[in-house]
C-alpha positions in Angstrom: 4.2 3.0 23.3 2.7 5.5 20.7 -0.8 3.5 20.0 0.2 5.0 15.8 3.6 3.8 16.0 3.5 0.5 17.4 6.8 0.0 16.2 9.1 3.1 17.6 10.1 3.4 13.8 9.4 7.2 14.5 12.0 7.7 16.5 14.6 6.2 13.9 16.6 9.2 12.9 15.8 9.2 8.9 12.1 10.9 10.1 12.6 15.0 11.4 9.5 16.3 13.8 6.6 17.1 10.3 7.3 13.7 9.1 5.7 12.6 12.9 3.2 14.8 12.2 2.7 13.7 8.9 2.0 9.8 10.5 -0.1 11.1 12.9 -2.6 12.6 10.7 -2.8 9.8 7.8 -3.3 7.0 10.3 -6.1 9.1 12.4 -7.7 10.3 8.3 -7.5 6.1 7.7 -8.6 5.3 10.7 -12.0 7.2 10.0 -12.3 6.9 6.7 -10.8 3.7 5.2 -13.2 1.1 7.3 -16.2 0.9 4.9 -14.8 1.5 1.3 -17.4 0.0 -0.8 -14.7 -2.2 -3.4 -17.8 -3.6 -5.7 -17.3 -1.0 -8.3 -13.6 -0.6 -8.7 -13.8 2.5 -10.9 -16.2 5.0 -9.6 -14.0 4.4 -5.6 -11.0 5.3 -7.2 -12.5 7.8 -7.9 -13.9 8.9 -4.8 -10.9 8.1 -3.3 -8.8 10.1 -5.7 -11.6 13.0 -4.4 -10.6 11.6 -0.6 -7.1 12.0 -0.4 -7.2 15.4 -2.6 -10.0 16.9 -0.1 -7.6 15.8 2.6 -4.8 17.2 1.3 -2.7 13.7 1.0 -2.4 13.9 -2.6 -0.2 17.5 -2.4 2.7 15.1 -1.0 3.2 13.7 -4.6 3.5 17.5 -6.5 6.8 19.2 -6.5 6.3 22.6 -6.1 4.2 24.8 -4.0 3.2 27.6 -6.7 1.6 24.3 -8.5 0.2 23.1 -5.6 2.4 20.7 -4.2 3.2 20.9 0.2 6.9 21.1 -1.2 9.2 22.8 -3.3 10.0 19.3 -4.1 8.8 15.7 -3.6 9.4 14.7 0.3 10.6 10.8 -1.0 9.8 10.2 3.0 6.7 11.8 3.3 5.4 10.0 0.3 6.7 6.8 1.8 5.5 7.3 5.1 1.4 7.9 3.5 1.8 4.6 1.5 2.6 2.6 4.2 -0.3 4.0 6.0 -3.1 3.6 3.2 -1.5 -0.2 2.4 -2.1 -0.6 5.3 -5.8 0.2 5.8 -7.1 -0.2 2.1 -4.7 -1.1 -1.1 -6.8 0.8 -2.9 -6.4 3.9 -1.8 -2.8 3.5 -1.6 -3.0 3.0 -5.0 -5.1 5.7 -5.9 -2.5 7.8 -4.3 0.5 5.9 -6.2 -1.1 6.5 -8.9 -2.0 10.4 -8.7 2.0 11.4 -7.7 3.6 8.6 -10.6 1.6 9.6 -13.4 2.4 13.2 -12.7 6.0 12.9 -10.9 7.3 13.1 -15.2 5.7 16.7 -15.0 7.4 17.8 -11.6 10.6 17.1 -12.9 10.9 18.1 -16.7 7.4 20.1 -16.7 7.3 23.2 -17.8 5.9 26.2 -16.0 2.9 26.3 -18.3 2.5 22.3 -18.5 2.7 22.7 -14.7 0.4 25.1 -14.0 -2.3 23.1 -16.3 -1.7 20.1 -15.1 -0.5 19.4 -11.4 -3.0 21.4 -9.5 -6.0 19.7 -10.4 -4.0 16.7 -9.5 -2.8 17.7 -6.2 -6.6 18.4 -5.4 -8.1 15.5 -6.5 -9.7 16.9 -9.6 -8.0 14.8 -11.8 -6.6 11.9 -12.5 -3.1 11.1 -14.0 -1.5 8.1 -15.6 2.1 6.8 -16.4 2.0 4.8 -19.6 5.3 2.7 -20.4 5.0 -0.6 -20.5 3.8 -2.6 -23.9 2.9 -5.3 -25.5 6.8 -6.4 -25.9 8.0 -3.9 -23.5 7.6 -4.5 -19.8 11.1 -5.0 -18.3 13.1 -4.1 -21.3 11.6 -0.3 -21.8 14.2 0.3 -24.4 12.5 -2.4 -26.9 9.3 -0.1 -26.8 7.5 0.7 -30.6 4.9 3.3 -30.0 5.3 6.0 -32.9 5.9 9.5 -32.7 5.9 10.7 -35.6 6.7 15.2 -36.1 4.4 16.7 -38.2 3.8 20.1 -38.2 3.6 21.8 -34.6 1.8 18.5 -33.4 3.7 14.3 -32.9 1.6 11.7 -34.3 1.5 8.8 -32.5 0.7 4.8 -32.9 0.8 1.9 -30.9 0.2 0.5 -27.7 0.4 0.6 -24.3 -0.5 -1.7 -21.8 -1.1 -2.2 -18.2 -1.3 1.3 -17.7 -2.7 1.8 -14.0 -5.8 4.2 -13.8 -6.0 3.7 -17.7 -9.9 3.8 -18.8 -10.8 6.7 -15.8 -7.4 8.9 -16.1 -8.3 12.2 -17.9 -4.5 12.4 -19.1 -1.4 9.8 -19.2 2.4 10.9 -19.1 3.2 9.0 -22.8 6.6 7.7 -24.2 7.2 7.0 -27.1 10.0 6.6 -29.9 10.7 9.6 -31.7 13.9 8.0 -33.5 16.5 10.3 -32.2 19.0 8.1 -31.7 18.8 3.7 -31.2 16.9 2.5 -27.6 16.4 4.6 -24.8 18.1 7.7 -26.0 15.5 7.2 -28.8 12.5 7.8 -26.6 10.1 11.4 -25.3 7.9 12.0 -23.2 4.4 13.1 -23.9 1.4 14.8 -22.3 -1.7 13.5 -23.7 -4.9 14.4 -22.5 -7.6 11.1 -22.7 -9.9 12.7 -24.8 -7.4 13.5 -27.4 -8.5 11.8 -30.9 -6.8 9.3 -32.0 -6.9 7.6 -29.0 -9.5 4.9 -27.3 -9.4 2.3 -24.2 -8.9 -0.5 -26.4 -9.0 -2.9 -23.3 -9.8 -3.1 -19.7 -8.3 -5.2 -18.0 -9.1 -7.6 -14.7 -6.4 -8.8 -11.7 -6.5 -10.3 -8.7 -6.8 -7.3 -6.9 -9.2 -5.0 -8.4 -7.6 -1.7 -9.6 -8.2 0.6 -13.0 -6.1 -1.1 -15.6 -6.1 -1.4 -19.2 -4.6 -1.4 -22.7 -4.6 1.9 -25.2 -4.7 2.2 -28.6 -3.2 4.6 -30.5 -4.1 5.9 -33.9 -2.9 9.3 -35.1 -3.5 10.6 -32.1 -2.4 14.1 -32.7 -0.4 15.7 -29.8 0.9 19.5 -30.2 4.7 20.0 -29.8 3.8 22.1 -26.5 2.4 18.7 -25.0 6.4 17.4 -24.7 8.0 16.8 -21.6 11.9 18.1 -21.9 13.4 17.8 -25.3 13.2 15.1 -27.2 15.2 11.6 -27.1 14.8 12.5 -23.3 12.3 10.4 -22.6 13.5 7.2 -21.2 15.7 9.8 -18.7 12.4 11.5 -17.4 10.8 7.5 -16.7 13.6 6.3 -15.1 14.0 9.4 -13.0 10.4 9.3 -12.6 10.4 5.7 -10.7 13.7 6.3 -8.7 11.3 8.6 -6.9 8.3 6.4 -6.5 9.8 2.7 -6.4 11.2 3.5 -3.1 7.1 3.8 -2.1 6.7 0.6 -3.8 8.6 -0.9 -1.2 6.4 1.4 1.7 3.6 0.0 0.6 4.5 -3.9 0.5 5.3 -2.8 4.1 2.8 -1.3 5.1 0.5 -4.7 3.4 3.2 -6.7 6.0 2.6 -4.6 8.7 -1.6 -5.3 9.2 -1.0 -9.2 7.9 2.0 -8.8 11.1 -1.1 -7.4 12.9 -3.5 -10.0 11.8 -1.5 -12.5 12.4 -0.8 -11.7 16.0 -4.4 -11.6 16.7 -5.0 -15.2 15.7 -2.3 -16.2 17.5 -3.5 -14.0 20.5 -7.2 -15.8 20.1 -7.3 -19.0 18.9 -7.9 -21.7 21.2 -6.4 -25.3 20.1 -5.6 -28.3 21.5 -6.5 -26.8 25.4 -4.2 -23.5 24.8 -3.9 -20.8 22.4 -2.2 -20.8 18.9 0.6 -18.8 20.5 1.8 -21.0 22.8 2.8 -23.6 20.6 7.1 -22.3 20.1 6.4 -23.0 16.1 3.9 -20.3 16.2 6.2 -18.0 17.7 9.2 -18.6 15.1 6.9 -18.0 12.9 6.2 -14.6 13.8 9.8 -14.0 14.9 10.7 -13.9 11.3 7.9 -12.0 10.5 8.7 -9.5 12.4 12.5 -9.4 11.0 11.4 -9.3 7.8 9.4 -5.7 8.8 12.2 -4.9 10.6 15.1 -5.4 8.1 12.2 -3.9 4.9 11.7 -1.1 7.0 15.3 -0.2 7.5 16.0 -0.6 3.1 12.5 1.7 2.0 13.7 4.2 5.0 17.4 4.4 4.2 16.4 4.9 0.2 13.6 7.4 1.0 15.9 9.7 3.3 19.2 9.2 0.8 17.2 11.2 -1.5 15.7 13.5 0.6 19.8 14.2 0.7 19.8 14.9 -2.6 21.6 11.0 -3.2 21.3 9.1 -6.2 19.2 6.0 -5.1 19.4 3.4 -7.6 20.9 0.7 -6.1 19.2 1.4 -2.5 15.6 1.5 -3.9 16.6 -1.1 -5.9 17.4 -3.3 -2.9 14.1 -1.7 -1.1 11.8 -2.9 -3.2 13.2 -6.5 -3.7 13.7 -7.2 0.1 10.1 -5.1 1.0 7.9 -6.9 -1.6 9.1 -9.5 -1.5 9.3 -9.9 2.7 5.8 -8.8 2.9 4.8 -11.7 0.4 6.4 -14.4 2.6 4.9 -12.0 6.3 1.5 -12.3 4.5 2.0 -16.1 3.3 2.7 -16.5 7.2 -0.1 -15.0 8.0 -2.8 -16.5 6.3 -1.7 -20.3 7.3 -1.5 -18.6 10.5 -5.6 -18.2 10.2 -5.7 -21.5 8.4 -9.0 -22.5 6.6 -10.3 -18.5 7.3 -7.1 -17.2 5.8 -8.6 -18.4 2.4 -12.1 -17.7 2.4 -12.7 -15.1 0.2 -13.4 -11.4 2.1 -10.7 -12.2 5.2 -8.3 -9.6 5.5 -5.7 -11.8 4.5 -6.5 -13.2 1.7 -7.4 -9.9 0.8 -3.5 -8.8 1.3 -2.9 -12.6 0.0 -3.9 -10.9 -3.8 -2.5 -7.2 -3.2 1.1 -8.0 -2.5 1.5 -9.9 -5.7 1.5 -7.1 -8.2 3.8 -5.2 -6.6 6.4 -8.2 -6.7 6.4 -7.0 -10.5 5.2 -3.6 -11.5 7.3 -0.3 -11.5 10.2 -3.1 -12.3 10.2 -7.1 -11.6 12.3 -8.9 -8.3 14.9 -10.1 -10.8 15.6 -6.7 -12.8 15.8 -4.9 -9.4 18.4 -7.5 -8.5 19.7 -6.8 -12.0 20.0 -3.7 -10.9 22.1 -4.1 -8.3 24.7 -5.8 -9.5 24.8 -4.2 -12.3 25.7 -1.1 -9.9 27.7 -2.9 -7.9 30.1 -3.7 -11.2 30.2 -0.5 -11.9 30.9 0.9 -8.7 34.0 -1.7 -8.3 35.0 -1.1 -12.0 35.1 2.6 -10.5 37.2 2.3 -7.6 39.4 -0.2 -9.4 39.7 3.0 -11.8 40.5 5.3 -9.0 43.1 3.2 -8.0 45.2 3.4 -10.6 45.2 6.5 -11.3 45.7 8.1 -7.8 
């Protein structure tokens, strides 16, 4: 048995030799570098992790285009998922640091001009610049098309006014990919995307937001912030499409991070079951414990299959809207169940502050919400099924 892959998942046909080598490399690096990460000062820890991940070459996998510092010509979704799964298993903030670099620069990879890519992507890939993705608003979270941040054209620039909130890396980012209403059409078709440098006059960090698993998070306020037209990503009105294409890449990786948290919880649960003495035997000798462990294993393996199916399909150039939604839905909800079971196996020690399973319990909760809450994923799957059914019916009528 490969100690770096006790589940045998890397032998699945979803992966190529390069993915197996990558998995071995990131596991060895994480074991060496993430055992004693200090989290007391979250901002400082996150900055240090971005730098370390960049120096080690792991951030290159979230950037497309070798000429822009990326590992390949396109973003390898399976590679990003393997990195996030492994980092999450070792340290949640390290996973966050890698993921937000990719999400923050993903739109530039997909829609940026050569000049934009040259200015931002190499610095993201080597950890010199911290990226952020500014989509959510106080009244526009799951309903992205309801955003109200305004961007009005004025000469050779756009003037931004309004707020963004729940912005990861808010307060420490060097630039933000910001989505704003430019009004070319109603709803989603009237949104555009901009690269906004953190030092832009009129952009301020209005509020830092504390959450149960600390990471840099903030509300941004734009007051007459002037952004050059050259900083627009894509064409006017294409912002919503760019945002959704970006999320299609990284939504699957959220599922992979959930899988990593679940795998770590399984390790912790097994260790407790095998060592905890009670009533003249170990906790693991009880059939009830064995049943619980079996359910945890089933949940993990089914999540892994959904995650890497979606990642493989996207790397083949397929649309994965439904598959990515299924993966995120199942993996994040399943990880919550697995971690809860691990806490239960640890008993009172499982809710002690600083315990590994207690940390996992806090870290998993946000993944069921961000980049599309579970309920939104369910709607995506349902609507896509109905759309496919209607298309099939139409084809039958016309054939």
